N, C-alpha and C positions, 0 to 999 in steps of 0.2 A: 346114406340115408338122404331122402327128399323131403325137403318142407312144404307141409301139404299149403297150399292156399287157404285161407279163412272162408268159411263158410257164413253166409248174411250177411248182417250188417256190422260194420269192423267198431272194435269197442271204443276207437276215439269219437265217432259220432254218437252214439248211445251217450258217452259223457258230457259232449257239446250240448247234447239236445237235453239232458237233464238239468246242466246249470242254467240253460236260457228256458227252461222251463218255470224255475221258482221265481225268479222276478215277474214273468207274466202272470204266473197265478197269484202275486200277490196284488196286482192291480183288479183281480177279479174279487166279486162278491159272492161269497158262498152261504151267506146267512142274511141277517138282516142288514139292511143299506145304514149307514152312519148318516145319509143325509136325511133319513126317515125321523130320526129322533128331533125333538125341538130344540132352537136356538137356547143354549145355557143362558144367554143375556137376558132372554126375555124373564126368565123367573128372578133375575137380578133387578131388573128395571121394574117388575111388579113389586119387589120388595123394598126399591128405592123410595115408591109411590107412597106406600104402606107406611113405611118407615117417617116420611113426611109429613103424611096425613097423621098417624098417632103422636108425634110431638106437637102438630096444631092442636091436637083435642089435649094436649097435657097443657100446653100452655092457655087453651078457653078455659080449661078446669081451674089453673091456677095461674094467674098472671104474672106472680113471681118468678115463675119458670121461664118467663120470654127472654131475658138476659140470655141464661144458659143454653136455652133450645132452639132460638131464632137461628141462629149459624146452621145448627144441624139440620134443620127445615130446608133453609137455603141450599146447605151443601147436598141434602138427598134429592131435593128438586133437580137442581143441575146433574147427579150422576144419573137419575132417570132419563133426562133430556139427552145424556151424552150416550146412554146403553142403547136407548130407542134409535139414535141416530146411526149407532153401528148395528144394530140389528136391520135398520132400513137399507143402508147400503149394500148387506148381504143381499136382502129380498125387499126389494121395491114394491112387491105387491102387498106388504103388509102395511104401507103406508096409508094404503086405503081403509084398513081398519083399525081406528084409534083404540087404544088399549082402554079397558072397562075400568072406572075409577074405584078403588079399593074399598072395602065395605067399612063400615063406621068401625073403629077400634076400640076394644073395650081395655080400659085403663087400670083398673082395680083400684087398691087403696093407696098405692103408692105409684104415681105416674111415673117419676122418674125413673125408678125401679124398672118399671115395664119399659120403657124406653130404652133403658141401657140394655136389657134383655134384648130387644130387638135388634140393636147396634153388635151387640156380640154375635148373635145369628147372622146376621147380614154379611159382616165382616169375615166368618167362618165360611159360611157359601161363596163369597166372592174368592176368598183363598183358595177354596177346594176345586173351583171352577177354574181359575187361571191355569192349573197345572196340566190340564187338559186341550187348553185353547192354542190356534196358531200363533205364534211369535208376534204378528200385528196386530192381535187383539189383547194380548198380557197386558201391557202398560195400563190400558184404561180399567182393567178389571184389578188389577194389583192395587192402582191407585183408591179404588172403590173400597177394596180390602183394608187397606190403611187407614182410608179415612174412618171407615165404620170402626174400626178396632182401638183406633185412637180417641175415637167420641167416647167408646163404651168406657176407657179408662178414665177419662178426663170427667166425665158425669159419676163415676164410681165415687 
């Protein structure tokens, strides 16, 4: 019996081509492009500005809250600036359009509770965003999450 030579493409070539195709296809975009999504830090910066505005409004409504809330105003303003700097670092065109000021906050009957709820929501949003970010952005967002969560507890 004589061995018949293989007809067509050798199996080894097919396997090598299949193995190389998987990583190559991984770099392709088949659906929506991730770059089309807005930067998640934009919402966090907007929330930081809103939280600072809310705390300022609470201080204006009740001056006795100034000692407890002024450090939060300062921290959330610093968060907004740091987040905006990071957003602009990756998208220099954004620097041309300054962020819109947040709308006037509604305080309700208990301004401190409203500020605490806003801090809890901001901390949770930052923590959720951090898990999907690249390593170089996690530290900033994790610091924002920790600060907001801590203020929510302290103000409670």
